[in-house]
C-alpha positions as CSV (number, residue, x, y, z in Angstrom):
1,X,-99.3,58.3,119.9
2,X,-99.9,54.5,119.6
3,X,-103.6,54.8,120.2
4,X,-103.7,57.7,117.7
5,X,-102.0,55.7,115.1
6,X,-104.3,52.7,115.7
7,X,-107.3,55.0,115.5
8,X,-106.1,56.4,112.1
9,X,-105.5,53.0,110.7
10,X,-109.1,51.9,111.6
11,X,-110.6,55.1,110.3
12,X,-108.7,54.9,107.0
13,X,-109.8,51.2,106.6
14,X,-113.5,52.3,107.3
15,X,-113.2,55.2,104.8
16,X,-111.9,53.0,102.1
17,X,-113.8,49.8,102.6
18,X,-117.1,50.7,104.3
19,X,-118.1,54.2,103.3
20,X,-120.1,54.9,100.3
21,X,-118.3,57.0,97.7
22,X,-120.7,60.0,98.4
23,X,-120.1,59.8,102.2
24,X,-116.4,59.3,101.7
25,X,-116.1,62.4,99.6
26,X,-118.0,64.5,102.1
27,X,-115.9,63.3,104.9
28,X,-112.5,63.7,103.2
29,X,-111.8,67.4,104.1
30,X,-112.7,66.7,107.8
31,X,-110.2,63.8,107.9
32,X,-107.5,65.8,106.4
33,X,-108.2,68.6,109.0
34,X,-108.3,66.1,112.0
35,X,-105.2,64.0,111.3
36,X,-103.2,66.3,109.0
37,X,-102.7,65.8,105.4
38,X,-99.3,64.1,105.6
39,X,-100.4,61.6,108.2
40,X,-103.7,60.7,106.5
41,X,-102.2,60.3,102.9
42,X,-99.2,58.4,104.4
43,X,-101.5,55.9,106.0
44,X,-103.3,55.5,102.7
45,X,-100.1,54.9,100.9
46,X,-98.9,52.4,103.5
47,X,-102.0,50.3,103.4
48,X,-103.6,50.9,99.9
49,X,-100.7,51.7,97.6
50,X,-102.2,49.8,94.7
51,X,-105.8,50.9,95.3
52,X,-105.6,54.3,93.6
53,X,-108.8,53.8,91.7
54,X,-110.7,53.3,94.9
55,X,-108.9,56.3,96.6
56,X,-109.3,58.8,93.8
57,X,-113.1,58.4,93.5
58,X,-113.4,59.1,97.3
59,X,-111.3,62.3,97.3
60,X,-113.3,65.6,97.0
61,X,-111.4,68.7,96.0
62,X,-114.6,70.7,95.3
63,X,-115.0,72.2,98.8
64,X,-113.7,75.7,98.1
65,X,-114.1,76.7,101.8
66,X,-111.6,74.0,102.7
67,X,-109.4,74.3,99.7
68,X,-109.4,78.0,98.9
69,X,-108.3,79.2,95.5
70,X,-105.4,81.5,96.0
71,X,-103.5,83.7,93.5
72,X,-100.2,82.5,92.3
73,X,-97.2,84.1,93.9
74,X,-94.6,81.5,94.7
75,X,-94.0,78.5,92.3
76,X,-92.1,75.4,93.1
77,X,-90.8,73.5,90.1
78,X,-90.1,69.8,90.6
79,X,-88.0,67.4,88.6
80,X,-85.5,64.7,89.5
81,X,-82.4,66.5,88.3
82,X,-81.2,69.4,86.1
83,X,-78.6,67.8,83.8
84,X,-78.4,65.7,80.7
85,X,-81.8,65.7,79.2
86,X,-84.4,67.5,77.3
87,X,-86.9,68.0,80.1
88,X,-84.0,69.5,82.2
89,X,-83.1,71.9,79.4
90,X,-86.7,73.0,79.1
91,X,-87.0,73.7,82.9
92,X,-83.7,75.8,82.7
93,X,-85.3,77.9,79.9
94,X,-88.7,78.3,81.7
95,X,-87.4,79.4,85.1
96,X,-86.1,82.8,84.0
97,X,-89.3,83.3,81.9
98,X,-91.4,82.8,85.0
99,X,-89.2,85.2,87.0
100,X,-89.8,87.8,84.4
101,X,-93.5,87.3,85.0
102,X,-92.9,88.3,88.6
103,X,-93.2,85.0,90.5
104,X,-90.9,83.8,93.2
105,X,-89.4,80.5,92.0
106,X,-88.1,77.5,94.1
107,X,-86.5,74.6,92.3
108,X,-87.1,71.2,93.8
109,X,-84.9,68.3,92.7
110,X,-83.9,64.9,94.1
111,X,-80.2,65.2,93.1
112,X,-77.9,67.9,94.3
113,X,-76.4,70.5,91.8
114,X,-73.4,69.3,89.8
115,X,-71.0,71.0,87.3
116,X,-73.0,69.4,84.5
117,X,-76.4,71.0,85.5
118,X,-77.9,73.5,83.1
119,X,-77.5,77.1,84.5
120,X,-80.3,78.8,86.3
121,X,-80.7,82.3,87.7
122,X,-78.9,82.9,91.0
123,X,-82.1,84.2,92.7
124,X,-83.7,80.7,92.5
125,X,-83.3,78.6,95.6
126,X,-82.8,74.9,95.1
127,X,-84.2,72.5,97.6
128,X,-83.9,68.8,97.8
129,X,-86.7,66.2,98.0
130,X,-86.3,62.5,99.2
131,X,-85.4,60.4,96.1
132,X,-88.3,58.4,94.5
133,X,-86.0,55.3,94.4
134,X,-85.6,55.5,98.2
135,X,-89.3,56.0,99.1
136,X,-91.8,53.2,98.9
137,X,-95.3,52.5,100.3
138,X,-94.1,51.8,103.8
139,X,-91.9,54.9,104.2
140,X,-93.8,57.4,101.9
141,X,-94.3,59.6,105.0
142,X,-90.8,60.9,104.8
143,X,-91.4,62.4,101.2
144,X,-94.9,63.6,102.3
145,X,-93.4,65.4,105.3
146,X,-90.8,67.0,103.1
147,X,-93.5,68.4,100.8
148,X,-95.3,69.8,103.8
149,X,-92.2,71.4,105.3
150,X,-91.0,72.9,102.1
151,X,-94.4,74.2,101.2
152,X,-94.8,75.7,104.5
153,X,-91.2,77.3,104.8
154,X,-91.2,78.8,101.4
155,X,-95.0,79.7,101.3
156,X,-95.6,77.9,98.1
157,X,-98.9,78.1,96.5
158,X,-98.3,76.4,93.2
159,X,-96.3,73.3,92.2
160,X,-95.3,72.8,88.6
161,X,-94.7,69.0,88.5
162,X,-92.5,68.1,85.5
163,X,-92.1,64.4,86.3
164,X,-95.3,63.8,84.5
165,X,-95.1,59.9,84.3
166,X,-93.6,59.3,87.8
167,X,-95.1,56.4,89.7
168,X,-95.2,58.9,92.7
169,X,-97.4,61.5,90.9
170,X,-100.6,60.3,92.4
171,X,-99.4,60.2,96.1
172,X,-97.5,63.6,95.7
173,X,-100.6,65.0,94.1
174,X,-102.7,63.9,97.0
175,X,-100.3,65.6,99.5
176,X,-99.9,68.8,97.3
177,X,-103.6,69.3,96.9
178,X,-104.3,68.4,100.5
179,X,-101.9,71.2,101.6
180,X,-104.0,73.7,99.5
181,X,-101.5,74.1,96.6
182,X,-102.3,74.5,92.9
183,X,-100.8,71.5,90.8
184,X,-99.7,72.0,87.3
185,X,-98.2,69.0,85.4
186,X,-95.9,69.5,82.5
187,X,-96.6,66.4,80.2
188,X,-93.4,66.1,78.2
189,X,-94.3,63.0,76.1
190,X,-97.0,61.4,74.1
191,X,-99.7,59.4,76.0
192,X,-99.3,56.4,73.7
193,X,-95.9,55.8,75.4
194,X,-97.8,54.9,78.5
195,X,-99.5,52.0,76.8
196,X,-96.4,50.1,75.9
197,X,-95.7,48.4,79.1
198,X,-97.2,47.9,82.5
199,X,-100.6,48.9,81.0
200,X,-102.7,48.7,84.2
201,X,-100.1,50.7,86.4
202,X,-100.2,53.3,83.8
203,X,-103.9,53.6,83.9
204,X,-103.4,54.3,87.6
205,X,-101.2,57.1,86.5
206,X,-104.0,58.6,84.3
207,X,-106.3,58.5,87.3
208,X,-103.7,60.7,89.2
209,X,-104.5,63.5,86.7
210,X,-108.0,63.7,88.4
211,X,-106.1,65.6,91.0
212,X,-104.1,68.0,88.6
213,X,-105.4,71.4,88.1
214,X,-103.9,72.0,84.7
215,X,-101.9,69.7,82.3
216,X,-99.5,71.5,79.9
217,X,-99.2,69.4,76.7
218,X,-96.9,69.8,73.8
219,X,-99.2,69.1,70.9
220,X,-102.7,70.3,70.0
221,X,-103.6,66.6,69.3
222,X,-103.0,65.7,72.9
223,X,-105.4,68.3,74.4
224,X,-108.5,66.2,73.5
225,X,-107.0,63.2,75.3
226,X,-105.8,64.8,78.4
227,X,-109.0,66.9,78.8
228,X,-110.7,63.6,79.9
229,X,-108.7,63.8,83.1
230,X,-108.0,67.4,83.7
231,X,-108.1,70.7,81.9
232,X,-105.2,70.8,79.5
233,X,-103.5,73.5,77.4
234,X,-101.0,73.4,74.5
235,X,-97.9,75.4,75.4
236,X,-94.8,74.6,73.3
237,X,-91.3,74.4,74.7
238,X,-89.2,77.6,74.4
239,X,-87.5,77.8,71.0
240,X,-84.6,80.2,70.7
241,X,-83.2,81.1,67.2
242,X,-79.5,80.9,66.9
243,X,-77.7,83.8,65.3
244,X,-77.2,83.5,61.5
245,X,-73.4,83.1,61.9
246,X,-74.1,79.9,64.0
247,X,-76.0,78.3,61.2
248,X,-74.4,75.3,59.4
249,X,-72.9,75.7,56.0
250,X,-74.1,72.2,55.3
251,X,-70.7,71.4,53.7
252,X,-69.2,68.0,54.3
253,X,-70.6,64.6,55.4
254,X,-71.0,64.9,59.1
255,X,-74.1,63.2,60.5
256,X,-75.1,64.4,64.0
257,X,-77.1,62.4,66.6
258,X,-78.0,64.0,69.8
259,X,-79.9,62.4,72.8
260,X,-79.8,60.3,75.9
261,X,-78.6,56.7,75.3
262,X,-81.8,54.9,76.2
263,X,-83.7,52.2,74.4
264,X,-86.6,54.4,73.2
265,X,-84.2,56.7,71.3
266,X,-83.0,53.7,69.4
267,X,-79.2,54.8,69.1
268,X,-78.3,51.4,67.6
269,X,-80.6,52.1,64.7
270,X,-78.5,55.3,64.0
271,X,-75.2,53.1,63.9
272,X,-76.9,50.4,61.7
273,X,-78.3,53.1,59.3
274,X,-74.8,54.8,59.2
275,X,-73.1,51.5,58.2
276,X,-75.2,51.3,55.1
277,X,-74.4,55.0,54.4
278,X,-70.6,54.6,54.8
279,X,-70.4,52.2,51.9
280,X,-71.6,54.9,49.5
281,X,-70.1,57.9,51.3
282,X,-66.7,56.8,52.6
283,X,-65.8,60.3,53.9
284,X,-68.9,60.5,56.1
285,X,-68.9,60.3,59.9
286,X,-71.5,60.0,62.6
287,X,-71.2,61.9,65.8
288,X,-73.3,60.6,68.7
289,X,-73.6,63.3,71.3
290,X,-74.9,62.7,74.8
291,X,-74.8,60.0,77.4
292,X,-77.2,57.9,79.4
293,X,-77.6,54.4,80.7
294,X,-74.0,52.8,80.8
295,X,-75.2,49.4,79.5
296,X,-76.8,51.1,76.5
297,X,-73.8,53.3,75.7
298,X,-71.5,50.4,75.9
299,X,-73.7,48.3,73.6
300,X,-73.9,51.0,71.0
301,X,-70.0,51.4,71.1
302,X,-69.7,47.5,70.8
303,X,-72.0,47.6,67.7
304,X,-69.9,50.3,66.1
305,X,-66.8,48.2,66.6
306,X,-68.5,45.0,65.4
307,X,-69.5,46.8,62.2
308,X,-65.9,48.2,61.7
309,X,-66.9,51.7,62.3
310,X,-64.9,52.5,65.4
311,X,-62.9,55.3,63.5
312,X,-66.1,56.8,61.9
313,X,-68.6,56.9,64.8
314,X,-67.5,59.3,67.5
315,X,-68.9,59.5,71.1
316,X,-67.9,62.9,72.5
317,X,-70.1,62.4,75.6
318,X,-72.3,65.0,77.3
319,X,-71.9,68.8,76.5
320,X,-74.1,71.6,77.9
321,X,-73.4,73.8,75.0
322,X,-73.6,72.0,71.7
323,X,-73.9,74.9,69.2
324,X,-70.5,74.0,67.7
325,X,-71.7,70.6,66.9
326,X,-74.8,71.9,65.2
327,X,-72.7,74.4,63.3
328,X,-70.3,71.8,61.9
329,X,-72.9,69.1,61.1
330,X,-74.4,68.5,57.7
331,X,-77.7,66.8,58.8
332,X,-79.4,65.7,62.0
333,X,-80.3,62.0,62.5
334,X,-83.3,61.5,64.8
335,X,-84.3,58.0,65.7
336,X,-86.7,58.2,68.7
337,X,-89.8,56.0,68.9
338,X,-91.8,58.7,70.6
339,X,-91.4,62.3,71.7
340,X,-93.3,65.2,73.0
341,X,-91.7,68.4,71.8
342,X,-88.0,67.3,71.2
343,X,-85.6,70.2,72.0
344,X,-83.0,68.4,69.8
345,X,-85.1,69.0,66.7
346,X,-85.9,72.6,67.8
347,X,-82.1,73.4,68.3
348,X,-81.3,71.7,64.9
349,X,-83.8,73.7,63.0
350,X,-82.6,76.9,64.7
351,X,-79.1,76.2,63.3
352,X,-80.5,75.5,59.8
353,X,-80.0,71.7,59.8
354,X,-82.2,69.4,57.7
355,X,-83.4,66.3,59.6
356,X,-83.6,62.7,58.7
357,X,-85.9,61.0,61.2
358,X,-88.4,58.3,62.2
359,X,-91.9,59.6,61.5
360,X,-93.6,61.3,64.5
361,X,-96.8,62.6,62.9
362,X,-98.3,64.0,66.2
363,X,-95.2,66.2,67.0
364,X,-95.8,69.8,66.5
365,X,-92.3,70.5,65.5
366,X,-92.4,68.2,62.4
367,X,-96.1,68.7,61.3
368,X,-95.1,71.4,58.8
369,X,-92.7,69.1,57.1
370,X,-90.3,71.9,56.4
371,X,-86.7,70.7,56.5
372,X,-87.9,67.2,57.4
373,X,-87.1,63.9,55.6
374,X,-89.0,61.1,57.5
375,X,-89.4,57.3,57.1
376,X,-91.7,54.9,59.1
377,X,-90.6,53.9,62.5
378,X,-88.1,51.1,62.5
379,X,-87.2,51.6,58.9
380,X,-83.5,51.4,59.1
381,X,-83.0,50.9,55.4
382,X,-85.2,53.9,54.8
383,X,-83.0,56.0,57.2
384,X,-79.9,55.0,55.3
385,X,-81.5,55.6,51.9
386,X,-82.7,59.0,52.8
387,X,-79.2,60.0,54.3
388,X,-77.5,58.7,51.1
389,X,-79.9,60.8,49.0
390,X,-79.3,63.9,51.1
391,X,-75.5,63.6,51.0
392,X,-75.6,63.3,47.3
393,X,-77.2,66.7,47.0
394,X,-75.2,69.8,46.1
395,X,-74.8,72.6,48.5
396,X,-77.5,74.7,47.1
397,X,-80.1,71.9,47.4
398,X,-79.0,71.3,50.9
399,X,-79.2,74.9,51.8
400,X,-82.8,75.1,50.5
401,X,-83.8,72.4,53.0
402,X,-81.7,74.1,55.7
403,X,-83.5,77.5,55.2
404,X,-86.9,75.7,55.3
405,X,-85.9,74.0,58.6
406,X,-84.8,77.4,60.2
407,X,-88.0,79.1,59.0
408,X,-90.0,76.4,60.7
409,X,-88.1,77.1,64.0
410,X,-88.8,80.9,63.6
411,X,-92.6,80.2,63.4
412,X,-92.3,78.5,66.8
413,X,-90.1,81.2,68.3
414,X,-92.9,83.8,67.7
415,X,-95.3,81.9,70.1
416,X,-96.0,84.2,73.0
417,X,-94.9,81.9,75.9
418,X,-95.2,84.7,78.5
419,X,-98.8,85.3,77.7
420,X,-99.6,81.7,77.6
421,X,-98.1,80.9,81.0
422,X,-99.6,84.0,82.5
423,X,-103.1,83.1,81.4
424,X,-102.5,79.6,82.7
425,X,-101.4,80.7,86.2
426,X,-104.1,83.3,86.3
427,X,-106.7,80.7,85.3
428,X,-105.8,78.5,88.3
429,X,-107.9,80.7,90.6
430,X,-111.0,79.9,88.4
431,X,-112.6,76.5,89.1
432,X,-112.8,74.3,86.2
433,X,-116.4,73.9,84.7
434,X,-115.8,70.1,84.3
435,X,-116.2,68.8,87.8
436,X,-114.5,65.9,89.2
437,X,-117.7,63.9,89.4
438,X,-118.8,64.6,86.0
439,X,-115.5,63.3,84.5
440,X,-115.7,60.0,86.4
441,X,-117.9,58.1,84.0
442,X,-116.1,59.4,80.8
443,X,-112.7,58.5,82.3
444,X,-113.5,55.1,83.4
445,X,-115.2,54.3,80.1
446,X,-112.2,55.6,78.2
447,X,-109.7,53.6,80.3
448,X,-111.8,50.3,80.1
449,X,-111.9,50.6,76.4
450,X,-108.2,51.2,76.1
451,X,-107.4,48.4,78.5
452,X,-109.6,46.0,76.5
453,X,-108.0,47.0,73.2
454,X,-104.5,46.7,74.5
455,X,-105.1,43.2,75.9
456,X,-106.6,41.9,72.6
457,X,-104.7,43.9,70.0
458,X,-102.5,41.0,68.7
459,X,-105.4,38.6,68.1
460,X,-108.6,40.7,68.0
461,X,-107.8,43.7,65.9
462,X,-111.5,44.1,65.0
463,X,-112.4,44.3,68.7
464,X,-109.7,47.1,69.1
465,X,-111.4,49.0,66.4
466,X,-114.8,48.6,67.8
467,X,-113.4,49.8,71.3
468,X,-112.2,52.9,69.5
469,X,-115.6,53.9,68.3
470,X,-116.3,55.9,71.4
471,X,-113.0,57.7,70.9
472,X,-113.7,58.4,67.2
473,X,-117.0,60.1,68.1
474,X,-115.4,62.3,70.8
475,X,-112.1,63.2,69.3
476,X,-111.2,65.3,66.2
477,X,-107.7,63.8,66.3
478,X,-108.8,60.2,65.2
479,X,-106.3,59.7,62.4
480,X,-103.4,60.8,64.7
481,X,-104.4,58.4,67.3
482,X,-104.6,55.6,64.9
483,X,-101.1,56.6,63.7
484,X,-99.9,56.3,67.2
485,X,-101.2,52.9,67.6
486,X,-99.5,52.0,64.2
487,X,-96.3,53.4,65.6
488,X,-96.7,51.0,68.5
489,X,-97.1,48.1,66.3
490,X,-94.1,49.2,64.1
491,X,-92.0,49.4,67.3
492,X,-92.9,45.8,68.2
493,X,-92.1,44.7,64.7
494,X,-88.8,46.5,64.9
495,X,-88.0,44.6,68.2
496,X,-88.8,41.3,66.6
497,X,-86.6,42.1,63.6
498,X,-83.9,43.2,65.9
499,X,-84.0,39.9,67.7
500,X,-84.0,38.0,64.5
501,X,-81.0,39.9,63.3
502,X,-79.2,39.1,66.6
503,X,-80.1,35.4,66.2
504,X,-78.8,35.4,62.6
505,X,-75.6,37.1,63.7
506,X,-75.1,34.5,66.5
507,X,-75.7,31.7,64.2
508,X,-73.2,33.2,61.6
509,X,-70.6,33.5,64.5
510,X,-71.4,29.8,65.4
511,X,-70.7,28.7,61.9
512,X,-67.5,30.7,61.7
513,X,-66.3,29.3,64.9
514,X,-67.2,25.7,63.7
515,X,-65.0,26.3,60.6
516,X,-62.1,27.7,62.5
517,X,-62.3,24.6,64.8
518,X,-62.2,22.2,61.8
519,X,-59.4,24.1,60.3
520,X,-57.5,23.9,63.5
521,X,-58.1,20.1,63.8
522,X,-56.7,19.6,60.2
523,X,-53.6,21.7,61.2
524,X,-53.2,19.6,64.3
525,X,-53.3,16.4,62.3
526,X,-50.8,17.7,59.7
527,X,-48.4,18.8,62.5
528,X,-48.7,15.4,64.2
529,X,-47.8,13.5,60.9
530,X,-44.8,15.9,60.3
531,X,-43.7,15.2,63.8
532,X,-43.8,11.5,63.2
533,X,-41.7,11.8,60.1
534,X,-39.2,14.0,61.8
535,X,-38.9,11.5,64.7
536,X,-38.1,8.6,62.2
537,X,-35.7,10.8,60.4
538,X,-33.9,11.6,63.7
539,X,-33.8,7.9,64.6
540,X,-32.1,7.1,61.1
541,X,-29.6,9.9,61.7
542,X,-28.7,8.5,65.1
543,X,-28.3,5.0,63.7
544,X,-26.0,6.5,60.9
545,X,-24.1,8.4,63.6
546,X,-23.6,5.3,65.6
547,X,-22.3,3.4,62.6
548,X,-19.9,6.2,61.7
549,X,-18.6,6.2,65.3
550,X,-17.9,2.5,65.0
551,X,-16.1,2.7,61.8
552,X,-14.1,5.6,63.3
553,X,-13.1,3.5,66.3
554,X,-12.1,0.7,64.0
555,X,-9.8,3.0,61.9
556,X,-8.2,4.4,65.1
557,X,-7.4,0.8,66.1
558,X,-6.0,0.0,62.7
559,X,-4.1,3.2,62.8
560,X,-2.6,2.1,66.2
561,X,-1.6,-1.2,64.8
562,X,0.1,0.4,61.8
563,X,2.1,2.7,64.2
564,X,3.4,-0.4,66.0
565,X,4.3,-2.2,62.7
566,X,6.0,1.0,61.5
567,X,8.1,1.1,64.8
568,X,9.1,-2.6,64.3
569,X,10.1,-2.1,60.7
570,X,12.1,1.0,61.6
571,X,13.9,-1.1,64.3
572,X,14.5,-3.9,61.9
573,X,15.8,-1.5,59.3
574,X,18.0,0.1,61.7
575,X,19.4,-3.3,62.8
576,X,19.8,-4.3,59.1
577,X,21.8,-1.1,58.5
578,X,24.2,-1.9,61.3
579,X,24.8,-5.4,60.1
580,X,25.6,-4.2,56.6
581,X,28.2,-1.8,58.1
């Protein structure tokens, strides 16, 4: 075993560092067959975790004799958990749909089932994978072996990978494809989200999509971008229309916010906007439904207390069934910086709720503008103003917006999801016309241009625009892409403004504390002065008391002398009286 491991290490090193790209591609199927997929990929992960670009260009998936294209029978759906989130909700809605298409379904998660999980059909078996947080480069083999065992045991031929931005996608894809499975990725967000931080690592994520057979995207505007990496198709999330009796009457002033408490959903912006609304609509209230990162939840609650809104901002926590909240609400407040196909908006529209939100121009759910009131990203004052104007409307005007919102949801509910997914799964057995090799040049050129633009955007805007020329020539969605970049700029400006506001608040708190200290010092000085006066008065009273005591003592002595004199006179008088007799 030791000799075999040493041999594998040397062969992997030679394959990465010495072989030409052409020779490495030709040799890849043989190496997988010789050493086993999990062993070979695990050694790559252990030694070359950050060399994904060199690895991906050496992997060949074009040998149909080694990687046969099989029909889809058994589908494994992978995500971290099945509770408290939009992606989790979407998965719970898609599982029964795929069952209806006749496929066997296995659910793969990293967390065991809880009472808070969304419900799934009883016929679906749930299997646990090793957690991403516990697997690293050195021990990736434990996760690779889990993939191999699960795929073999359940005879899985297709993986639907819903953790679309996972740092493990590349390595999981290598294993999944090496084991002969189809790989479909559900892309649940906008690609511009990946440019906001850790840019170079995110580019490695894009390269992982070389290994993906199909990407399911949530906007027509995303197809052009993702097609540079793998064939993509627009399929919206399931939209269910609530019964008419569950629609909101839109009476009252209840503002509803629904989502996970994470920074990119900007829950504090909702509280700050509501603080401005409360002054003109004193009967209004804000319900913030959901949970999330504890530090974010606590900071939002602290902000509500700081603004004096603890009785008007309610935090009911997480609820699987939230129809009653939509039914009682007057309007939905949506403050996300970026989204794919937000189920919150879909559900709100289904219940006939108008929506006040930050602008998401690429989002399919809001492109028709029906029932939507939007403001630029980070415009808290704009949110407040829009809410104030909406709450000032009469019921008839509100219902007109609510009906438009519900009609928009109905248009999405008519999308034939079964047909779209059936076509996608059927199409997996047909090789993509765009070969891996033909996509290489385009992809690298695209990534290089984006990376250049990202590194220079603050100081060299003209260079960013020049770097976008290639994209403008090859995409019909130019304006939407520009809008996405502007959103990124707005997001940065928002962060700066937020920090400036925090600094101003801290300075105000400092001045307030300074004034309180000065007032305290004045009070102490006054008390000290009063204490001195009281001490002097006490001393005077003590002196007067001593003087009175001395006078009393003298009077007592005089009184005693008088008693003696009185006795002597009485004696003399008695004697005189005897003499007279």
